[in-house]
Backbone as ProteinMPNN parsed JSONL, in Angstrom:
{"seq_chain_A": "MWAWKHLQPPSALARLRRSLSQLVVEPWKNTRSRTEVYSCKDAHALQLIGMELDEHLKQKGQWDTYERHVVELTEVLTTMSRNGLPYSAEKAKAFELELQQKWDERFTELQRVVPDELKPSKQKQGYKKVPKDTAGLVRRAFRCLSMI", "coords_chain_A": {"N_chain_A": [[-13.954, 3.391, 6.358], [-16.207, 3.233, 8.066], [-17.528, 5.29, 8.311], [-17.774, 6.027, 5.89], [-19.799, 3.906, 4.719], [-21.711, 4.236, 6.432], [-22.548, 7.006, 7.285], [-24.23, 10.072, 5.666], [-22.642, 11.995, 4.239], [-23.182, 15.818, 3.475], [-23.945, 16.635, 6.182], [-24.239, 14.903, 8.138], [-21.736, 13.877, 8.856], [-20.434, 16.27, 9.291], [-22.048, 16.891, 11.636], [-20.782, 15.112, 13.09], [-18.18, 15.156, 13.548], [-18.538, 17.864, 14.723], [-19.27, 17.322, 17.27], [-17.297, 15.888, 17.996], [-15.316, 17.213, 17.917], [-15.799, 19.252, 19.82], [-15.229, 17.912, 22.127], [-12.497, 18.119, 22.394], [-10.631, 20.173, 23.948], [-8.699, 22.525, 24.191], [-5.707, 22.35, 21.652], [-3.576, 20.345, 21.185], [-1.007, 19.62, 19.735], [0.889, 21.404, 19.861], [2.551, 20.723, 21.424], [4.921, 19.312, 21.387], [7.868, 19.547, 22.238], [7.686, 19.023, 24.993], [7.537, 16.082, 25.896], [6.154, 14.693, 27.552], [3.909, 16.131, 28.893], [2.703, 16.083, 25.861], [2.106, 13.452, 25.424], [0.348, 12.369, 27.172], [-1.928, 14.398, 26.973], [-2.689, 13.49, 23.878], [-2.735, 11.078, 24.657], [-5.537, 11.477, 26.251], [-6.981, 12.91, 24.495], [-7.693, 10.411, 22.565], [-8.818, 8.656, 24.413], [-11.251, 9.809, 24.809], [-12.814, 10.567, 22.517], [-12.513, 8.153, 21.569], [-14.545, 7.305, 23.341], [-16.596, 8.687, 22.752], [-17.472, 8.015, 20.166], [-18.346, 5.218, 20.304], [-20.68, 5.87, 21.971], [-22.131, 7.163, 19.678], [-22.034, 5.061, 17.792], [-23.846, 3.526, 19.165], [-26.104, 4.458, 19.407], [-26.996, 4.713, 16.958], [-27.287, 2.503, 16.311], [-25.42, 0.549, 15.422], [-23.741, -0.929, 16.893], [-23.734, -3.357, 17.207], [-22.6, -4.227, 14.732], [-20.344, -3.295, 14.894], [-19.076, -4.736, 16.714], [-19.399, -6.85, 15.798], [-17.932, -7.164, 13.194], [-15.583, -5.864, 13.86], [-14.338, -6.261, 16.618], [-14.974, -9.475, 17.351], [-14.076, -10.149, 14.629], [-11.177, -9.173, 14.899], [-9.99, -10.923, 16.839], [-10.071, -13.56, 15.579], [-8.38, -13.163, 13.761], [-6.368, -12.491, 15.223], [-6.024, -15.2, 16.548], [-5.356, -16.718, 14.059], [-2.621, -15.086, 13.653], [-1.189, -16.24, 15.476], [-1.168, -18.925, 15.265], [-0.172, -19.144, 12.733], [0.929, -19.664, 9.561], [0.978, -22.604, 7.326], [4.301, -23.975, 6.135], [5.985, -24.831, 2.969], [9.295, -25.834, 2.222], [10.108, -27.151, 0.006], [7.935, -27.196, -1.537], [7.413, -24.358, -2.147], [10.229, -23.726, -3.161], [9.514, -25.937, -5.652], [7.378, -24.076, -6.462], [8.584, -21.524, -7.241], [10.055, -22.369, -9.008], [8.339, -22.903, -11.153], [7.018, -20.522, -11.687], [9.392, -19.26, -12.788], [9.795, -20.697, -15.152], [7.277, -19.777, -16.589], [7.977, -17.574, -16.509], [9.989, -17.0, -18.274], [9.421, -18.328, -20.587], [7.136, -16.511, -21.436], [8.834, -14.303, -21.542], [10.821, -14.869, -23.674], [8.811, -15.331, -26.134], [7.911, -12.502, -26.02], [10.375, -11.479, -27.051], [10.975, -12.506, -29.357], [8.13, -11.32, -30.653], [9.192, -8.57, -30.634], [10.033, -6.034, -32.437], [13.682, -5.6, -33.783], [14.528, -3.045, -33.848], [13.062, -1.213, -31.929], [13.449, -2.145, -29.285], [15.136, -1.443, -26.525], [18.537, -0.111, -26.117], [21.397, -0.89, -24.402], [23.295, 1.41, -24.375], [22.429, 4.119, -25.519], [23.045, 5.97, -27.311], [24.711, 4.519, -28.694], [27.766, 2.969, -29.606], [30.768, 4.988, -28.975], [33.61, 3.946, -30.071], [33.989, 1.118, -31.721], [33.974, -1.93, -30.105], [36.584, -4.768, -29.469], [35.716, -7.34, -29.541], [32.625, -8.076, -30.86], [30.83, -9.984, -30.946], [27.609, -11.147, -30.539], [26.82, -8.779, -31.053], [24.313, -6.175, -32.715], [24.466, -4.419, -35.748], [23.399, -1.069, -35.67], [21.599, 1.439, -36.622], [21.078, 4.749, -35.853], [18.819, 7.178, -35.389], [19.624, 10.816, -35.226], [19.166, 13.462, -33.65], [19.637, 16.215, -34.206], [19.849, 16.479, -36.8], [17.324, 16.205, -38.202]], "CA_chain_A": [[-14.609, 2.685, 5.617], [-17.493, 2.896, 8.821], [-18.075, 6.693, 8.137], [-18.283, 5.994, 4.453], [-21.037, 3.272, 4.476], [-23.117, 4.44, 7.44], [-22.878, 8.508, 7.424], [-24.791, 10.518, 4.773], [-22.48, 13.481, 4.374], [-22.002, 16.016, 4.711], [-24.561, 16.805, 7.643], [-23.888, 13.64, 9.361], [-20.202, 13.69, 8.886], [-20.186, 17.527, 9.864], [-22.505, 16.887, 13.121], [-19.545, 14.162, 14.341], [-17.173, 16.384, 13.664], [-18.58, 19.151, 15.397], [-19.187, 16.799, 18.318], [-15.597, 15.467, 18.704], [-14.157, 18.659, 18.39], [-16.036, 20.092, 21.667], [-14.135, 16.916, 23.132], [-10.856, 18.112, 23.085], [-10.823, 21.589, 24.191], [-7.22, 23.043, 23.349], [-4.686, 22.155, 20.91], [-1.787, 19.695, 21.923], [0.012, 19.204, 19.109], [2.291, 22.325, 19.299], [3.215, 20.728, 22.793], [5.711, 18.217, 21.46], [8.523, 19.552, 23.431], [7.524, 18.82, 26.368], [6.913, 15.14, 25.643], [5.146, 14.424, 28.854], [2.2, 16.533, 28.123], [1.767, 15.731, 24.691], [1.603, 11.753, 25.283], [-0.795, 12.567, 28.021], [-2.982, 15.18, 26.362], [-2.71, 12.696, 23.171], [-4.126, 9.797, 24.958], [-6.386, 11.766, 26.517], [-8.079, 13.332, 23.62], [-8.428, 9.716, 21.915], [-10.121, 7.963, 24.611], [-12.469, 11.253, 24.449], [-13.279, 10.332, 21.389], [-13.081, 6.88, 21.372], [-15.872, 7.109, 24.034], [-17.79, 9.39, 21.746], [-17.957, 7.117, 19.076], [-18.612, 3.866, 21.056], [-22.033, 6.301, 22.381], [-22.577, 7.373, 18.655], [-22.322, 3.91, 17.274], [-24.756, 3.043, 20.051], [-27.455, 5.857, 19.243], [-27.091, 4.84, 15.358], [-27.678, 1.264, 15.928], [-24.912, 0.145, 14.857], [-22.566, -0.919, 17.858], [-23.779, -5.067, 16.771], [-22.173, -4.208, 13.805], [-18.972, -2.869, 15.481], [-18.621, -5.912, 17.357], [-19.022, -8.5, 14.963], [-17.037, -6.971, 12.069], [-13.909, -5.484, 14.229], [-14.18, -7.012, 17.731], [-14.557, -10.614, 16.909], [-12.716, -10.229, 14.121], [-9.786, -9.437, 15.918], [-10.239, -12.444, 17.876], [-10.23, -14.265, 14.743], [-7.197, -12.786, 13.053], [-5.172, -13.027, 16.748], [-5.415, -16.763, 16.756], [-4.488, -17.199, 12.97], [-1.423, -14.982, 13.385], [-0.55, -16.964, 16.499], [-0.782, -20.268, 14.563], [0.737, -19.118, 11.338], [0.443, -20.4, 8.507], [1.891, -23.939, 6.777], [5.32, -23.278, 4.801], [6.889, -25.972, 2.772], [10.296, -25.067, 1.373], [10.168, -28.133, -1.226], [6.598, -26.647, -2.207], [7.752, -23.035, -2.482], [11.085, -23.646, -4.23], [8.641, -25.658, -6.918], [6.355, -22.83, -7.022], [9.356, -20.715, -7.234], [10.596, -22.578, -10.674], [7.417, -23.102, -12.09], [6.854, -18.928, -12.187], [10.542, -18.253, -13.181], [9.576, -21.059, -16.349], [6.675, -19.009, -16.964], [8.157, -15.671, -17.105], [11.274, -17.025, -19.59], [8.751, -18.32, -22.205], [6.503, -15.085, -21.813], [10.208, -13.51, -22.332], [11.04, -15.433, -25.081], [7.843, -14.902, -26.835], [7.852, -11.071, -26.154], [11.75, -10.864, -27.711], [10.862, -13.0, -30.578], [7.278, -10.535, -31.345], [8.963, -7.276, -30.715], [11.233, -5.733, -33.476], [15.011, -5.568, -32.691], [14.73, -1.644, -33.892], [12.381, -0.69, -31.2], [14.355, -3.07, -28.516], [16.395, -0.555, -25.512], [19.61, -0.348, -26.12], [22.606, -0.466, -23.346], [23.939, 1.934, -25.16], [21.268, 4.863, -25.953], [23.775, 6.657, -28.443], [25.49, 3.402, -29.836], [29.305, 2.618, -29.35], [31.985, 5.794, -29.52], [34.467, 3.191, -30.804], [33.788, -0.156, -32.193], [34.881, -2.651, -29.819], [37.015, -5.427, -30.286], [34.686, -8.011, -29.179], [31.156, -7.802, -31.095], [29.976, -11.178, -31.022], [26.486, -11.047, -29.827], [26.224, -7.241, -30.945], [23.589, -6.099, -33.979], [24.837, -3.218, -35.987], [22.225, -0.485, -35.666], [21.344, 3.167, -36.896], [20.653, 5.617, -34.339], [18.609, 8.762, -36.057], [20.769, 12.059, -35.104], [18.479, 14.586, -33.729], [20.176, 17.269, -35.119], [19.893, 16.233, -38.648], [16.303, 15.809, -38.704]], "C_chain_A": [[-16.34, 2.697, 6.392], [-18.248, 4.331, 8.005], [-18.394, 6.713, 6.15], [-19.411, 5.31, 4.18], [-22.132, 3.877, 5.434], [-23.534, 6.175, 8.0], [-23.657, 8.894, 5.862], [-23.84, 12.195, 4.899], [-22.918, 14.208, 3.29], [-22.469, 16.253, 5.901], [-24.135, 15.848, 8.5], [-22.828, 13.86, 9.582], [-20.015, 15.139, 9.841], [-20.647, 17.93, 11.213], [-21.572, 16.011, 13.961], [-18.677, 14.804, 14.289], [-17.007, 17.478, 14.514], [-18.755, 18.76, 17.038], [-18.118, 16.293, 19.152], [-15.152, 16.528, 18.822], [-14.353, 19.307, 19.608], [-15.233, 19.077, 22.574], [-13.147, 17.613, 23.735], [-10.819, 20.133, 22.88], [-9.631, 22.525, 23.629], [-6.354, 22.203, 22.538], [-3.375, 21.428, 21.843], [-0.926, 19.604, 21.047], [1.298, 20.236, 19.038], [3.032, 21.921, 20.832], [4.513, 19.493, 22.915], [6.98, 18.645, 22.131], [8.634, 19.263, 24.228], [6.565, 17.339, 26.278], [6.294, 14.314, 26.939], [4.031, 14.509, 28.638], [1.914, 16.183, 26.976], [1.648, 14.194, 24.513], [0.076, 11.969, 26.312], [-2.214, 12.882, 27.455], [-3.583, 13.974, 24.71], [-3.482, 11.583, 23.36], [-5.596, 10.333, 25.888], [-7.525, 11.868, 25.448], [-8.534, 11.64, 22.599], [-9.379, 8.9, 22.491], [-11.282, 8.841, 24.691], [-13.559, 10.534, 23.454], [-13.569, 9.127, 20.622], [-14.698, 6.468, 22.338], [-17.336, 7.782, 23.514], [-18.229, 8.538, 20.605], [-18.533, 5.887, 19.331], [-20.161, 4.521, 21.135], [-22.529, 6.359, 20.643], [-23.065, 5.804, 17.908], [-23.875, 3.198, 18.006], [-26.149, 3.929, 19.725], [-27.498, 5.168, 17.593], [-27.502, 3.283, 15.277], [-27.046, 0.139, 15.582], [-23.609, -0.704, 15.666], [-22.732, -2.446, 17.62], [-22.502, -5.36, 15.615], [-20.802, -4.155, 13.833], [-18.326, -4.595, 15.7], [-18.406, -6.865, 16.75], [-17.924, -8.125, 13.906], [-15.135, -6.327, 12.708], [-13.756, -6.155, 15.574], [-13.613, -8.788, 17.637], [-13.955, -10.514, 16.005], [-11.222, -10.13, 13.744], [-9.155, -10.225, 16.342], [-9.678, -13.581, 16.797], [-8.572, -14.401, 14.212], [-6.021, -12.794, 14.253], [-4.842, -14.551, 16.793], [-4.912, -17.02, 15.68], [-2.824, -16.064, 12.87], [-0.632, -15.604, 14.407], [-0.288, -18.159, 15.99], [0.147, -20.429, 13.483], [0.446, -19.984, 10.507], [1.542, -21.625, 7.955], [2.937, -23.662, 5.88], [6.045, -24.868, 4.411], [8.132, -25.67, 1.874], [10.479, -25.782, 0.159], [8.757, -26.924, -2.374], [7.461, -25.319, -2.881], [9.269, -23.117, -3.525], [10.303, -24.201, -5.88], [7.961, -24.533, -7.688], [7.069, -21.611, -7.768], [9.869, -21.043, -9.124], [9.36, -22.343, -11.627], [7.212, -21.406, -13.038], [8.397, -18.632, -13.093], [10.176, -19.572, -14.94], [8.792, -20.207, -17.145], [7.012, -17.85, -17.827], [9.261, -15.912, -18.196], [10.628, -17.38, -20.467], [8.129, -16.97, -22.44], [7.427, -14.173, -22.529], [10.207, -13.739, -23.627], [10.455, -14.46, -26.271], [7.743, -13.464, -27.296], [9.105, -10.839, -27.25], [11.622, -11.147, -29.324], [9.411, -11.778, -31.51], [7.982, -8.857, -31.495], [10.435, -7.003, -31.84], [12.549, -5.229, -33.316], [14.799, -3.479, -32.901], [13.906, -0.767, -32.981], [12.772, -1.547, -29.978], [15.17, -2.07, -27.908], [17.724, -1.18, -26.165], [20.421, -0.15, -25.134], [23.052, 0.944, -23.693], [23.288, 3.202, -25.895], [21.736, 5.957, -27.455], [24.859, 5.896, -29.391], [26.559, 3.934, -29.07], [29.82, 3.988, -29.71], [32.868, 4.999, -30.617], [33.841, 1.477, -30.809], [34.098, -1.421, -31.167], [35.426, -4.216, -30.363], [36.376, -6.734, -30.382], [32.89, -7.7, -29.688], [30.583, -8.719, -31.563], [28.858, -10.782, -30.053], [25.897, -9.882, -29.771], [25.306, -7.365, -32.378], [24.205, -4.632, -34.09], [23.188, -2.083, -36.354], [22.323, 1.006, -36.193], [20.397, 3.997, -36.277], [20.02, 6.801, -35.539], [19.155, 9.893, -35.195], [19.537, 13.263, -35.013], [18.532, 15.756, -34.184], [20.113, 17.112, -36.464], [18.757, 15.894, -38.995], [15.28, 17.155, -38.896]], "O_chain_A": [[-17.372, 2.378, 5.802], [-19.259, 4.327, 7.303], [-19.162, 7.409, 5.486], [-20.198, 5.879, 3.423], [-23.319, 3.946, 5.114], [-24.424, 6.517, 8.779], [-23.646, 8.04, 4.976], [-24.239, 13.216, 5.458], [-23.1, 13.638, 2.214], [-21.676, 16.163, 6.839], [-23.671, 16.12, 9.607], [-22.666, 14.148, 10.767], [-19.517, 15.087, 10.965], [-20.144, 18.819, 11.901], [-21.506, 16.064, 15.189], [-18.269, 15.129, 15.404], [-15.974, 17.979, 14.958], [-18.492, 19.559, 17.937], [-17.969, 16.233, 20.372], [-14.557, 16.87, 19.844], [-13.488, 19.806, 20.327], [-14.676, 19.426, 23.615], [-12.869, 17.78, 24.923], [-10.951, 20.932, 21.953], [-9.795, 23.197, 22.611], [-6.36, 21.048, 22.963], [-2.614, 21.81, 22.732], [0.207, 19.474, 21.511], [2.354, 20.057, 18.431], [3.898, 22.635, 21.336], [4.955, 18.946, 23.925], [7.254, 17.715, 22.89], [9.791, 19.087, 24.609], [5.352, 17.288, 26.478], [6.083, 13.104, 26.852], [3.205, 13.653, 28.319], [0.728, 15.882, 26.839], [1.118, 13.736, 23.5], [-1.064, 11.662, 25.963], [-3.223, 12.179, 27.402], [-4.782, 13.743, 24.557], [-4.437, 11.142, 22.72], [-6.544, 9.58, 26.109], [-8.588, 11.247, 25.413], [-9.59, 11.656, 21.967], [-10.365, 8.427, 21.925], [-12.38, 8.291, 24.599], [-14.707, 10.123, 23.627], [-14.301, 8.91, 19.656], [-15.59, 5.661, 22.077], [-18.527, 7.556, 23.727], [-19.405, 8.486, 20.244], [-19.301, 5.467, 18.466], [-21.003, 3.905, 20.481], [-23.366, 5.507, 20.342], [-24.215, 5.519, 17.573], [-24.732, 2.538, 17.417], [-27.234, 3.509, 20.128], [-28.628, 5.399, 17.16], [-28.013, 2.852, 14.243], [-27.569, -0.964, 15.418], [-22.614, -1.056, 15.032], [-21.663, -3.003, 17.872], [-21.721, -6.312, 15.584], [-20.082, -4.769, 13.047], [-17.51, -5.293, 15.098], [-17.503, -7.682, 16.928], [-16.978, -8.908, 13.823], [-14.023, -6.376, 12.182], [-12.695, -6.779, 15.57], [-12.482, -9.255, 17.768], [-12.799, -10.823, 16.293], [-10.461, -10.61, 12.904], [-7.93, -10.339, 16.307], [-8.884, -14.433, 17.196], [-7.817, -15.372, 14.252], [-4.86, -13.125, 14.014], [-3.735, -15.047, 17.007], [-3.852, -17.632, 15.818], [-1.992, -16.35, 12.01], [0.592, -15.547, 14.291], [0.844, -18.596, 16.198], [0.946, -21.336, 13.252], [-0.239, -20.986, 10.709], [2.754, -21.545, 8.159], [2.629, -23.117, 4.82], [6.469, -25.734, 5.176], [7.9, -25.238, 0.745], [10.98, -25.171, -0.785], [8.802, -26.265, -3.413], [8.041, -25.365, -3.965], [9.267, -22.528, -4.606], [10.314, -23.533, -6.914], [7.937, -24.182, -8.868], [6.531, -20.88, -8.599], [9.976, -20.269, -10.075], [9.412, -21.7, -12.676], [7.227, -21.128, -14.237], [8.411, -17.8, -14.0], [10.446, -18.955, -15.97], [9.232, -19.802, -18.221], [6.722, -17.372, -18.923], [9.433, -15.01, -19.016], [11.0, -16.881, -21.529], [8.444, -16.299, -23.423], [7.223, -13.514, -23.548], [9.739, -13.046, -24.531], [10.923, -13.548, -26.952], [7.564, -13.114, -28.462], [8.907, -10.11, -28.223], [11.974, -10.419, -30.252], [9.566, -11.439, -32.683], [7.484, -8.029, -32.257], [11.487, -7.636, -31.927], [12.579, -4.243, -32.58], [14.993, -2.77, -31.913], [13.991, 0.443, -33.189], [11.659, -1.599, -29.454], [16.052, -1.657, -28.66], [17.919, -2.32, -26.585], [20.297, 1.008, -24.734], [23.059, 1.607, -22.656], [23.696, 3.315, -27.05], [21.008, 6.483, -28.297], [25.546, 6.295, -30.331], [26.556, 4.852, -28.25], [29.396, 4.369, -30.801], [32.871, 5.309, -31.809], [33.333, 0.898, -29.849], [34.783, -2.169, -31.865], [34.942, -4.795, -31.336], [36.534, -7.288, -31.47], [32.076, -7.178, -28.927], [29.826, -8.571, -32.523], [29.065, -10.212, -28.982], [24.951, -9.578, -29.043], [25.428, -8.35, -33.106], [24.431, -3.85, -33.166], [22.23, -2.356, -37.078], [23.388, 1.601, -36.025], [19.171, 3.894, -36.234], [20.738, 7.209, -36.452], [18.947, 9.558, -34.028], [19.067, 13.848, -35.989], [17.526, 16.354, -34.565], [20.508, 18.05, -37.156], [18.705, 15.257, -40.047], [14.162, 17.016, -39.393]]}, "name": "protein", "num_of_chains": 1, "seq": "MWAWKHLQPPSALARLRRSLSQLVVEPWKNTRSRTEVYSCKDAHALQLIGMELDEHLKQKGQWDTYERHVVELTEVLTTMSRNGLPYSAEKAKAFELELQQKWDERFTELQRVVPDELKPSKQKQGYKKVPKDTAGLVRRAFRCLSMI"}
């Protein structure tokens, strides 16, 4: 988000990428088999990049914006997380019932509006044998593709 709003690609972004790539001299992603080396190099690279970004923000006059939108907001969000949100089981249940009622009403309306021929069937090709209990079933004709 920061790069999108404050840099004018491609030249400014390319300059930043070049200056950051100069900080990390040798690749370290291939040292995964030696976890202690990988961990140290990864942490070191992140530290160097972070310091370079700090300097870049200060040079561009964006440091105060970063402090306000990242640092101070993080403190507020941390406090909010610690405090939590009020929760009422009764209100949650009432809301669940309200949503279920709305869903049922809309589903019933859709069932009324959509013709039976367009509704999906559980058996895409129909029954092979007529079931013993046909209560609630509707006889439908299926088009046979080989006959078309």
